[in-house]
C-alpha distance (Angstrom), angle and dihedral (degrees) to the residues before:
residue distance angle dihedral
X1 . . .
X2 3.76 . .
X3 3.80 115.9 .
X4 3.80 119.1 -164.6
X5 3.80 131.4 -173.9
X6 3.80 127.8 -129.3
X7 3.81 118.1 -169.5
X8 3.80 119.6 -148.8
X9 3.81 115.4 -141.4
X10 3.79 117.4 -119.4
X11 2.88 156.9 -92.0
X12 3.83 90.0 16.2
X13 3.78 139.7 -30.8
X14 3.79 138.7 -111.9
X15 3.82 136.3 -165.7
X16 3.81 92.8 -85.1
X17 3.81 90.6 52.6
X18 3.81 90.3 49.7
X19 3.81 94.1 52.6
X20 3.81 92.0 45.5
X21 3.82 92.9 47.3
X22 3.82 93.1 48.3
X23 3.81 90.4 50.4
X24 3.82 90.3 48.8
X25 3.82 90.8 48.4
X26 3.81 91.6 50.7
X27 3.83 89.3 51.4
X28 3.81 91.0 51.3
X29 3.81 90.9 54.6
X30 3.82 91.5 43.9
X31 3.82 88.3 53.1
X32 3.81 91.6 55.9
X33 3.79 106.7 -86.2
X34 3.80 112.8 149.0
X35 3.80 95.1 -175.6
X36 3.79 131.2 22.3
X37 3.79 122.2 -158.5
X38 3.78 111.2 -154.6
X39 3.81 112.8 -148.2
X40 3.82 109.7 -146.4
X41 3.81 96.8 174.2
X42 3.82 92.8 117.2
X43 3.82 93.2 54.2
X44 3.80 102.0 103.0
X45 3.82 98.8 147.9
X46 3.80 104.9 43.6
X47 3.76 119.5 -176.2
X48 3.77 138.8 155.3
X49 3.81 90.8 -67.9
X50 3.82 89.1 61.9
X51 3.81 90.7 47.7
X52 3.80 90.0 50.4
X53 3.81 91.0 48.4
X54 3.81 92.1 51.3
X55 3.81 92.3 45.8
X56 3.81 91.3 50.6
X57 3.80 91.0 46.5
X58 3.80 89.9 52.7
X59 3.83 90.5 49.8
X60 3.80 90.2 49.0
X61 3.80 90.1 51.1
X62 3.80 91.6 49.6
X63 3.79 90.0 49.0
X64 3.80 89.0 56.9
X65 3.80 93.9 42.8
X66 3.79 92.4 -117.8
X67 3.75 135.1 135.0
X68 3.79 119.6 -107.5
X69 3.80 132.4 -171.1
X70 3.78 137.2 163.9
X71 3.81 122.7 -132.0
X72 3.78 133.6 178.9
X73 3.80 95.0 35.9
X74 3.78 111.7 161.1
X75 3.81 123.7 -140.2
X76 3.85 95.2 -89.5
X77 3.81 92.8 52.8
X78 3.80 92.1 42.8
X79 3.80 90.5 52.2
X80 3.80 92.0 48.0
X81 3.81 92.6 49.6
X82 3.81 89.7 49.3
X83 3.80 89.6 50.4
X84 3.81 94.9 52.3
X85 3.82 95.5 40.7
X86 3.80 98.7 -109.8
X87 3.79 96.2 114.7
X88 3.82 90.4 120.8
X89 3.81 87.3 75.0
X90 3.80 86.5 70.5
X91 3.79 91.9 53.2
X92 3.80 91.1 -110.3
X93 3.79 123.2 125.6
X94 3.78 118.3 -116.3
X95 3.78 116.3 -108.1
X96 3.79 109.8 -72.7
X97 3.80 93.5 15.0
X98 3.80 123.0 109.9
X99 3.79 117.1 -115.0
X100 3.78 115.5 -95.2
X101 3.79 113.1 -80.5
X102 3.80 92.9 21.0
X103 3.76 115.0 124.9
X104 3.77 121.9 -158.6
X105 3.76 115.7 -118.1
X106 3.81 117.8 -109.0
X107 3.77 122.2 -149.8
X108 3.83 118.3 -144.2
X109 3.81 91.7 -119.8
X110 3.83 95.4 49.6
X111 3.81 114.3 122.4
X112 3.79 118.1 -122.5
X113 3.79 113.2 -108.6
């Protein structure tokens, strides 16, 4: 498994950044990456353009069958991703959802659904 890193420019993002980042992500997968970790440390002024960039990056990753995660997100970006329902990009479960890889317990007398 080859993990590559993609760094988001700060303090925010615009449409040109999004197109450039998606093209760079596609090249990483074409060059053999199986997972790309997106470093958002430089994002200090997140807005809807950053959310759009991350959503498009995730779609690009899915289109190439690769894994994609965001690291280094500061509190403002984390809050914004929670607000728009993209918290799974941070590797955190959404509210009310079990963490990834966690299986609910089943009791012997539970009825099948």
